C-alpha positions, 0 to 999 in steps of 0.5 A: 197245393198238393205238390210242395217241397220245403228246404230245411237247413239242418244244424250240421249245415246241410240242407234237407228237402222235404216233400209231401211224401216224406214222413214229417213229424208233427209238433207233439212228436217233435216235442217228445223227441226233444224231451228224449234229447234233453233226457239223454243230454241230462244223462250224459251230463250226469255221467260226465259229472260222475266221471269227473268225480271218479277222476278226482277220487283217483287223483286223490288216491294217487296223491295219497300213494305218492305221499305214503311213498315219500313217508316210506322213503323217509322212514327207510332213511331213518332206519339206515341212520339207526342201522349205522349207529348200531353197527358202530356201537357193535364195532365199539363193543367188539373192540372193548371185548377184544381189549378186555380179552387181551387184558384177561390174557395178560392177567392170566399170564401174570398170575401164572408167573407169580405162581411160578415165582412162588414155587421156586 
């Protein structure tokens, strides 16, 4: 039994031939390798969970930014409304000032006419 050969089907579907000259792991080495594999898998799962957590955080921040943008746009619309109101109020005030200026000019002319009539 010195000369033997074993065919092993690997997980990837390929067959692998092992002879007595090949370095075959004993059960203890295989167990340690599986522990390392499980640890790597757990580390991967942990990193994957962290990644998902950070993706959710980034998504939350993006939603908040979009909400702030919408609120900012609404505030700009309100400011535009107030700006229009103030512009209209300014125009009304300017019109009143112009009317009062005209009235003052008419009053000054009338006073001058009365003074001139008195002096005759």
